[in-house]
C-alpha positions as MATLAB code, in Angstrom:
seq = 'MDSIYIFFSSLRWQDILDICINSYILFRLYALFRGTATFRVLVGLGFLWFFQRLSLSIGLIVTSWAIQGITAAGAIIIIVIFRNEIRTVFQTKNMRAILWGLPQKIHKASIEVLSDVIFDLAETRVGALLVYPGKDDLDEHIRNGIPWHGQVSKEMIKSIFWNGNPVHDGAAIVEGDRVSKVACILPLSLRDDLPAAFGTRHRAASGLSEKSDALVVVVSEERGRVATAKGGVFSYPKTRAELRIILEDHVGRKTFNAKAEKNERLEMITAACLSFLLIFVVWFGFTRSLDTLVSFEVPIQYTGRVPGVDIVGSSDDVVRVHIIGAGALIRSVRADQVAVNLDLGTVPLGVNTLRILPNDVSLPPGVALNRVTPSEIVVTLDKYDIKTLPVQADWTGKLPDNLLLAEASLDPSQIQVTGRSLLLNDIGTLYTEKIPLLGIDKNGKMSIGIVFPDKIKPSPGQKDRVTVIYKVKTREKASPAPSGG';
ca = [
     -39.467  -80.244   39.407;
     -38.144  -79.875   42.934;
     -35.272  -82.273   42.202;
     -34.258  -80.188   39.175;
     -34.339  -77.030   41.286;
     -32.293  -78.679   44.035;
     -29.762  -79.909   41.477;
     -29.205  -76.509   39.880;
     -29.263  -74.684   43.214;
     -26.492  -76.984   44.444;
     -24.225  -76.059   41.529;
     -21.346  -73.869   42.607;
     -19.353  -71.461   40.497;
     -16.417  -73.882   40.777;
     -18.529  -76.615   39.135;
     -19.519  -74.341   36.245;
     -15.918  -73.187   35.767;
     -14.709  -76.806   35.866;
     -17.158  -77.840   33.130;
     -16.399  -74.815   30.941;
     -12.605  -75.218   31.115;
     -12.660  -78.899   30.195;
     -15.291  -78.344   27.499;
     -13.087  -75.714   25.901;
     -10.027  -77.972   26.058;
     -11.978  -80.758   24.317;
     -13.259  -78.305   21.720;
      -9.747  -77.026   21.017;
      -8.467  -80.581   20.554;
     -11.204  -81.094   17.976;
     -10.400  -77.806   16.224;
      -6.696  -78.613   16.016;
      -6.830  -82.305   15.086;
     -10.041  -82.685   13.092;
      -9.551  -84.488    9.843;
      -6.378  -86.189   11.029;
      -5.687  -89.800   11.884;
      -4.902  -88.692   15.425;
      -8.412  -87.358   15.859;
     -10.005  -90.594   14.674;
      -7.946  -92.593   17.148;
      -8.888  -90.145   19.924;
     -12.571  -90.703   19.115;
     -11.992  -94.443   19.353;
     -10.376  -94.024   22.757;
     -13.353  -91.947   23.842;
     -15.716  -94.780   22.980;
     -13.477  -97.229   24.850;
     -13.621  -95.012   27.929;
     -17.424  -94.858   27.671;
     -17.732  -98.642   27.497;
     -15.289  -98.983   30.392;
     -17.495  -96.782   32.589;
     -20.591  -98.644   31.405;
     -18.995 -102.011   32.229;
     -18.005 -100.786   35.664;
     -21.483  -99.463   36.394;
     -23.156 -102.808   35.631;
     -20.569 -104.813   37.555;
     -18.423 -106.259   34.749;
     -15.198 -105.992   36.710;
     -12.895 -107.984   34.402;
     -14.267 -106.341   31.253;
     -13.858 -102.926   32.808;
     -10.288 -103.717   33.812;
      -9.428 -105.003   30.316;
     -10.879 -101.964   28.534;
      -9.061  -99.660   30.944;
      -5.772 -101.351   30.043;
      -6.484 -101.060   26.319;
      -7.323  -97.369   26.720;
      -4.066  -96.684   28.547;
      -2.096  -98.550   25.874;
      -3.969  -96.641   23.153;
      -2.942  -93.303   24.657;
       0.708  -94.378   24.480;
       0.245  -95.584   20.901;
      -1.089  -92.165   19.863;
       1.971  -90.424   21.268;
       4.404  -92.847   19.629;
       2.830  -93.394   16.216;
       1.387  -89.942   15.607;
       4.085  -87.885   17.280;
       5.083  -86.214   14.014;
       1.519  -85.190   13.214;
       0.982  -83.890   16.766;
       4.268  -81.978   16.688;
       3.432  -80.456   13.331;
       0.058  -79.174   14.542;
       1.555  -77.378   17.511;
       4.745  -76.184   15.832;
       2.939  -74.429   13.022;
       0.561  -72.609   15.309;
       1.197  -69.618   17.503;
      -0.259  -69.598   21.008;
      -3.234  -67.462   19.995;
      -4.204  -69.879   17.222;
      -3.896  -72.847   19.581;
      -5.990  -71.269   22.357;
      -8.500  -69.234   20.371;
      -8.383  -69.462   16.585;
     -10.771  -71.620   14.601;
      -8.420  -73.046   11.985;
      -9.469  -74.672    8.794;
      -8.583  -78.293    8.215;
      -4.845  -78.293    7.673;
      -3.449  -81.268    5.829;
       0.109  -81.457    7.054;
       0.866  -84.654    5.218;
      -0.002  -83.076    1.846;
       2.265  -80.110    2.601;
       5.194  -82.405    3.290;
       4.456  -84.381    0.113;
       4.275  -81.214   -1.967;
       7.488  -79.828   -0.447;
       9.294  -83.017   -1.383;
       7.827  -83.455   -4.858;
       8.373  -79.795   -5.836;
      12.088  -80.082   -5.132;
      12.119  -83.446   -6.895;
      10.710  -81.686   -9.975;
      13.306  -78.917   -9.631;
      16.140  -81.435   -9.467;
      14.922  -83.151  -12.648;
      14.246  -79.791  -14.390;
      10.518  -80.373  -14.774;
       8.511  -77.148  -14.789;
       5.466  -76.807  -12.527;
       2.959  -74.207  -11.394;
       0.832  -74.795   -8.261;
      -1.688  -72.448   -6.660;
      -2.784  -72.369   -3.018;
      -5.956  -70.213   -2.782;
      -6.388  -67.772    0.077;
      -9.483  -65.855    1.144;
     -10.243  -64.449   -2.313;
     -12.347  -66.261   -4.884;
     -10.092  -67.175   -7.827;
     -12.829  -67.965  -10.354;
     -12.748  -64.450  -11.823;
      -8.968  -64.614  -12.357;
      -8.467  -68.182  -13.597;
      -9.631  -69.343  -17.014;
     -10.329  -72.832  -18.253;
      -9.194  -75.527  -15.837;
     -10.146  -79.176  -15.737;
     -11.770  -80.572  -12.523;
      -9.443  -83.125  -10.983;
     -10.273  -83.737   -7.284;
      -7.352  -86.082   -6.762;
      -5.666  -86.601   -3.424;
      -2.160  -85.183   -3.269;
       0.640  -87.686   -3.796;
       4.111  -87.565   -5.306;
       3.138  -89.791   -8.205;
       0.077  -87.719   -9.065;
       1.938  -84.366   -9.010;
       4.740  -85.754  -11.152;
       2.236  -87.187  -13.631;
       0.398  -83.849  -13.903;
       3.567  -81.954  -14.846;
       5.136  -84.718  -16.943;
       6.057  -83.281  -20.336;
       3.974  -85.882  -22.116;
       0.822  -84.969  -20.181;
      -1.517  -82.589  -22.109;
      -2.216  -80.559  -18.940;
       1.409  -80.040  -17.867;
       1.663  -76.421  -19.085;
      -1.225  -75.173  -16.931;
      -1.436  -74.468  -13.217;
      -2.744  -76.947  -10.652;
      -5.028  -75.656   -7.879;
      -4.317  -77.283   -4.481;
      -7.058  -77.080   -1.827;
      -6.349  -78.920    1.389;
      -5.031  -82.349    0.548;
      -6.516  -82.452   -2.943;
      -5.787  -81.018   -6.361;
      -9.126  -79.514   -7.365;
      -8.237  -78.344  -10.922;
      -5.432  -78.714  -13.453;
      -4.516  -77.002  -16.746;
      -5.613  -73.620  -15.380;
      -4.575  -70.449  -17.209;
      -3.454  -67.654  -14.878;
      -3.410  -63.920  -15.707;
       0.023  -62.681  -16.779;
       1.640  -59.809  -14.930;
       2.036  -56.547  -16.859;
       4.862  -55.314  -14.649;
       7.981  -54.154  -16.468;
      10.291  -54.522  -13.457;
      10.324  -58.294  -13.467;
      13.618  -60.008  -14.229;
      14.182  -60.654  -17.935;
      14.841  -64.310  -17.157;
      11.253  -64.800  -15.987;
       9.241  -66.906  -18.347;
       5.505  -67.416  -18.729;
       5.169  -69.442  -15.533;
       6.798  -66.741  -13.384;
       4.749  -63.966  -15.004;
       1.577  -65.997  -14.465;
       2.532  -66.557  -10.823;
       3.183  -62.843  -10.356;
      -0.059  -61.902  -12.139;
      -2.298  -64.056   -9.936;
      -0.487  -63.068   -6.724;
      -0.941  -59.377   -7.604;
      -4.717  -59.776   -8.048;
      -5.450  -62.128   -5.135;
      -4.073  -63.382   -1.848;
      -3.219  -66.784   -3.292;
       0.213  -68.342   -2.904;
       1.741  -69.552   -6.193;
       4.658  -71.994   -6.352;
       6.811  -72.034   -9.507;
       9.377  -74.619  -10.583;
      11.691  -73.394  -13.341;
      12.600  -76.076  -15.854;
      15.482  -74.002  -17.254;
      17.261  -73.255  -13.968;
      15.770  -75.941  -11.700;
      14.904  -73.290   -9.108;
      11.838  -73.085   -6.836;
      10.093  -69.746   -6.285;
       6.933  -68.662   -4.459;
       4.866  -65.570   -5.228;
       2.461  -63.863   -2.878;
       1.242  -60.299   -3.076;
       3.474  -59.761   -6.090;
       6.599  -60.578   -4.077;
       8.815  -63.545   -4.908;
      10.652  -65.754   -2.420;
      13.199  -68.400   -3.281;
      13.256  -71.259   -0.759;
      16.441  -73.247   -1.077;
      15.399  -76.312    0.902;
      12.327  -78.449    1.406;
      12.064  -77.206    4.993;
      11.950  -73.560    3.891;
       9.238  -74.309    1.355;
       7.251  -76.264    3.930;
       7.315  -73.295    6.312;
       6.031  -70.971    3.563;
       3.209  -73.361    2.658;
       2.227  -73.995    6.270;
       2.235  -70.290    7.068;
      -0.114  -69.646    4.157;
      -2.434  -72.605    4.816;
      -2.626  -71.727    8.508;
      -4.363  -68.444    7.593;
      -6.478  -69.927    4.802;
     -10.234  -69.466    4.661;
     -12.818  -70.487    2.134;
     -15.752  -68.845    0.433;
     -18.845  -67.568    2.227;
     -20.739  -70.843    1.965;
     -17.785  -72.828    3.220;
     -17.275  -70.351    6.053;
     -20.942  -70.718    7.052;
     -20.631  -74.496    7.086;
     -17.380  -74.185    9.012;
     -19.022  -71.946   11.608;
     -21.956  -74.328   11.990;
     -19.553  -77.240   12.401;
     -17.637  -75.407   15.114;
     -20.804  -74.406   16.985;
     -21.998  -78.004   16.884;
     -18.596  -79.224   18.077;
     -18.628  -76.705   20.941;
     -22.111  -77.795   22.061;
     -21.214  -81.488   21.868;
     -17.989  -80.835   23.807;
     -19.942  -79.102   26.555;
     -22.546  -81.882   26.649;
     -19.911  -84.618   26.773;
     -17.926  -82.949   29.561;
     -21.148  -82.300   31.492;
     -22.064  -85.990   31.272;
     -18.557  -86.982   32.396;
     -18.666  -84.446   35.243;
     -22.093  -85.638   36.296;
     -20.918  -89.240   36.243;
     -17.940  -88.460   38.440;
     -19.460  -85.989   40.862;
     -23.206  -86.611   40.976;
     -23.536  -90.368   40.811;
     -24.419  -90.216   44.530;
     -23.544  -93.819   45.245;
     -21.615  -93.350   48.520;
     -22.691  -91.724   51.802;
     -20.328  -90.713   54.611;
     -20.627  -88.453   57.648;
     -18.246  -86.268   59.627;
     -18.366  -84.725   63.104;
     -17.895  -81.021   62.380;
     -17.553  -78.195   64.955;
     -19.819  -75.214   64.415;
     -18.057  -71.996   63.511;
     -19.850  -68.724   64.215;
     -19.149  -65.702   62.029;
     -20.309  -62.109   61.775;
     -20.754  -61.499   65.500;
     -21.351  -57.871   66.496;
     -18.485  -56.540   68.662;
     -19.305  -56.948   72.348;
     -21.847  -59.718   71.754;
     -20.958  -63.153   73.092;
     -22.400  -66.630   72.863;
     -23.461  -67.494   76.385;
     -25.217  -70.747   75.538;
     -25.515  -73.292   72.728;
     -27.488  -76.497   72.468;
     -24.715  -78.166   70.411;
     -21.131  -77.283   69.596;
     -20.681  -80.114   67.068;
     -23.008  -81.432   64.354;
     -22.813  -84.477   62.110;
     -22.669  -83.614   58.406;
     -23.772  -86.370   56.000;
     -22.422  -85.995   52.444;
     -23.056  -88.066   49.350;
     -21.285  -88.471   46.023;
     -19.254  -90.728   43.775;
     -17.178  -93.262   45.659;
     -13.863  -92.123   44.178;
     -14.447  -88.541   45.311;
     -16.018  -89.379   48.659;
     -13.023  -91.471   49.664;
     -10.717  -88.501   49.077;
     -12.683  -86.117   51.318;
     -11.042  -85.184   54.637;
     -12.826  -83.949   57.740;
     -11.018  -80.594   57.601;
     -12.552  -79.962   54.158;
     -16.057  -79.862   55.655;
     -17.154  -76.819   57.649;
     -20.381  -75.447   59.142;
     -20.540  -71.657   59.401;
     -23.455  -69.838   61.043;
     -23.721  -66.091   60.511;
     -24.742  -64.221   63.673;
     -24.639  -60.760   62.108;
     -28.431  -60.276   62.140;
     -29.304  -62.533   65.077;
     -30.810  -60.548   68.005;
     -29.832  -60.841   71.649;
     -31.519  -63.582   73.588;
     -32.407  -67.184   72.853;
     -32.511  -67.960   69.116;
     -33.202  -71.130   67.163;
     -30.975  -71.241   64.079;
     -31.653  -73.654   61.232;
     -28.582  -75.006   59.409;
     -29.148  -74.454   55.677;
     -27.156  -75.948   52.754;
     -25.480  -72.579   52.196;
     -24.091  -72.767   55.726;
     -22.173  -75.973   54.933;
     -18.875  -75.746   53.052;
     -17.976  -78.875   51.050;
     -15.159  -79.825   48.675;
     -15.960  -79.881   44.930;
     -17.892  -82.833   43.567;
     -19.864  -83.904   46.652;
     -23.361  -82.969   47.795;
     -24.973  -82.390   51.159;
     -27.388  -85.087   52.274;
     -28.409  -83.793   55.703;
     -27.129  -82.263   58.936;
     -28.024  -83.615   62.366;
     -29.215  -81.832   64.349;
     -30.587  -79.459   61.768;
     -31.333  -76.708   64.335;
     -29.130  -75.109   66.965;
     -30.378  -73.087   69.946;
     -27.977  -70.210   70.570;
     -28.179  -67.593   73.336;
     -26.513  -64.272   72.604;
     -25.812  -61.606   75.185;
     -23.557  -58.640   75.821;
     -22.159  -56.871   78.863;
     -24.139  -53.871   80.100;
     -24.017  -51.343   82.946;
     -26.907  -50.670   85.319;
     -27.386  -48.673   88.518;
     -29.257  -50.639   91.178;
     -30.542  -49.618   94.631;
     -29.080  -51.464   97.617;
     -31.319  -52.674  100.411;
     -30.236  -53.955  103.839;
     -31.137  -57.549  104.577;
     -32.006  -57.626  108.317;
     -32.371  -60.879  110.142;
     -33.453  -61.794  113.686;
     -35.082  -59.290  116.071;
     -34.099  -56.614  118.550;
     -34.617  -56.952  122.306;
     -38.197  -56.466  123.339;
     -37.566  -52.998  124.731;
     -35.962  -51.598  121.551;
     -37.205  -50.486  118.144;
     -35.237  -49.855  114.905;
     -36.127  -46.253  114.455;
     -34.082  -45.420  111.353;
     -31.601  -47.064  108.954;
     -29.758  -45.822  105.869;
     -27.076  -47.136  103.520;
     -24.074  -45.310  102.168;
     -24.049  -45.543   99.184;
     -27.726  -46.264   98.687;
     -27.194  -47.463   95.099;
     -24.325  -48.958   93.150;
     -23.360  -49.334   89.471;
     -22.868  -52.902   88.320;
     -21.684  -54.643   85.156;
     -23.053  -57.913   83.790;
     -24.932  -59.723   81.093;
     -27.830  -57.635   79.842;
     -30.254  -60.531   80.032;
     -29.388  -61.017   83.719;
     -29.511  -57.310   84.504;
     -32.984  -57.046   83.025;
     -34.240  -59.465   85.705;
     -32.589  -57.679   88.638;
     -34.221  -54.625   90.278;
     -32.489  -54.494   93.719;
     -29.264  -55.624   95.355;
     -29.195  -56.824   98.935;
     -26.527  -56.709  101.548;
     -25.273  -59.700  103.442;
     -27.419  -60.764  106.388;
     -27.380  -58.156  109.203;
     -28.338  -59.703  112.565;
     -30.510  -57.480  114.770;
     -29.720  -59.501  117.862;
     -27.007  -57.748  119.826;
     -27.810  -54.240  118.645;
     -28.720  -52.116  121.702;
     -27.758  -48.597  120.630;
     -27.247  -46.385  117.614;
     -24.315  -47.229  115.378;
     -22.983  -48.117  111.930;
     -21.244  -51.039  110.319;
     -19.637  -52.018  106.988;
     -21.340  -54.869  105.289;
     -20.767  -56.629  101.989;
     -23.184  -56.650   99.042;
     -24.447  -59.953   97.683;
     -23.986  -59.965   93.876;
     -25.835  -62.486   91.705;
     -23.761  -64.832   89.590;
     -21.950  -63.069   86.689;
     -22.797  -59.629   88.108;
     -20.013  -57.524   89.595;
     -19.378  -53.894   90.577;
     -18.386  -51.599   87.751;
     -14.838  -50.238   87.794;
     -14.471  -47.695   90.635;
     -17.426  -49.104   92.565;
     -17.073  -50.825   95.979;
     -18.575  -54.131   96.945;
     -19.480  -52.977  100.476;
     -21.809  -50.359  101.989;
     -21.993  -48.648  105.332;
     -25.212  -49.227  107.271;
     -26.154  -46.409  109.642;
     -28.897  -47.272  112.121;
     -30.701  -45.738  115.087;
     -32.678  -47.503  117.799;
     -34.989  -46.225  120.482;
     -36.656  -47.559  123.576;
     -40.037  -48.988  123.075;
     -42.663  -46.956  125.043;
     -44.436  -48.833  127.776;
     -48.137  -49.154  127.364;
     -50.233  -46.922  129.769;
     -52.203  -48.902  132.449;
     -55.829  -49.187  131.669;
     -58.066  -46.868  133.891;
     -59.905  -48.599  136.701;
     -63.677  -48.653  136.661;
     -65.605  -46.699  139.276;
];
C-alpha cells in the first residue's frame, strides 16, 4: 500500500499531461483510420514494438535489433503504400473533425469506386439511382427494396443497373462500403417547379431529398448527365473529382440510427480507455522501469528568506542526490537539471535542523528520487540588530601604596552597537582596553578604546572610544595604637 502511495505521490502534473496528450493522439489515430488497411498495419506495428521491448527486457539482443529494423521498415511501407488513403483521410476533414470529431467509418475506396462507375454509367447512357442515407431513418419513406449487402465494386454497380437486370429501375441504398438494398421505390416529388425534362428518377431523387437528409445520385440515361439531390436542391457535377467531393462531404457528416450511435459511442469510449491504458504502460516502461541509478553533487539553494535574515552557518553546502529510472532517460540527465531548494520562509532565527523532502528536489521528467545524502541540514539563521550596552573600564595593575582610586567615570557610559542578534543576546557589558593603574599619581582623564567582540561594531554615529575620568586620593595613615598604662 505504501508503494502505491509513493508511486502516485511522485506523479507530477507534467507526467499526467504527457500521458493524456499521447493517449489522445493515439485515440484520434484510431478514430480517423479505423476500418482501413492502414489501421490494421498500424496495429501490426504496435505488436512488433511490444515484442521488441519484450525481447530487449529478457536479453534477446539480436532478436530485439531485428524486430526494431522490421518496425522501422514497416513505418516507411505504410507511408509509401497507403499514402493515398492517408492523404484522403486528412484532406476530407477540417481541423475540428481531425482534432475533436468522432467520425463514422468512412470508406474512401468505395467513394472513389462509385465516383468512377457513376460517370462510366453516364458515358454509356445507363440510368442509375443511388441513395446515401444521412441522419434520418429512411424506412418510412422507402417502399419495397431487396436486401443485398454486397461490397461496392464497379462490376456490381454496373450489374445492378444493367437493363437486363430485374432490379435496375429501382434505387440502390449505399451504406459505407456496401449496397444494403436494391430495387427500392422512392417517393416522387409533387413540386411543379421542376424542369419538364426531369423523368421519374429525378422526381424520385427530389422527393426523397425533400423528406430526409439523404443524398441521392441520379444518372440520366437520356442525356448521360450526373445529378445529385440533397434538401430538394440539385447539383450537377461535371467530373469524377467534383462528385467525389460531394459524396465525401456528405459521408463525413453521416450518422446512423440510435442503436448504431449507442454502439459507436461505446466503441469510442472503449478505444479511449484502451488508448490511455496503452500509453500509460508505455510511459511506465520508459520512465518507471527503475533499472539505472546515478548520483549528482548538487549545491543547496535557499529560497523564501525574510529580508534582513542571513544564513550564518550551514552544516553542508552541497548534497549528493541519487536518482533512479530507465537507462535511456537516466543517461540524458545533466547535473544542471537537478536542484535542491530549501524554503526558509517559516524557519525561525537560530539553529535549525532541516530535513530534505522529495518536494524539495527538482528533477527532470521521467526519473525518480532514490535518496539524498545527507538527508538533514543544520542551518543557523540570524539578522542584524541594534542594542545599547553599558561600558565598563577594565583596570589592571595597582596604584602606589599611598594612593587610592577614589572615583572613576566614563564618557559616554554606554554605547549603541550593531551585530548579529544571537551574539547580542549573550552580551550584557562592553569593556574598555586595559587601563594600567601603575603610573597614575594624580587626578586626570584619558581616551581609551572599547573592545568589541567579533562581528559587533558601533552603530553609525557612535564612537569606538570613551573618555575615562578618574580621581585619586592619599591613603590615610593608620593611627598608632595607644600604649598601655
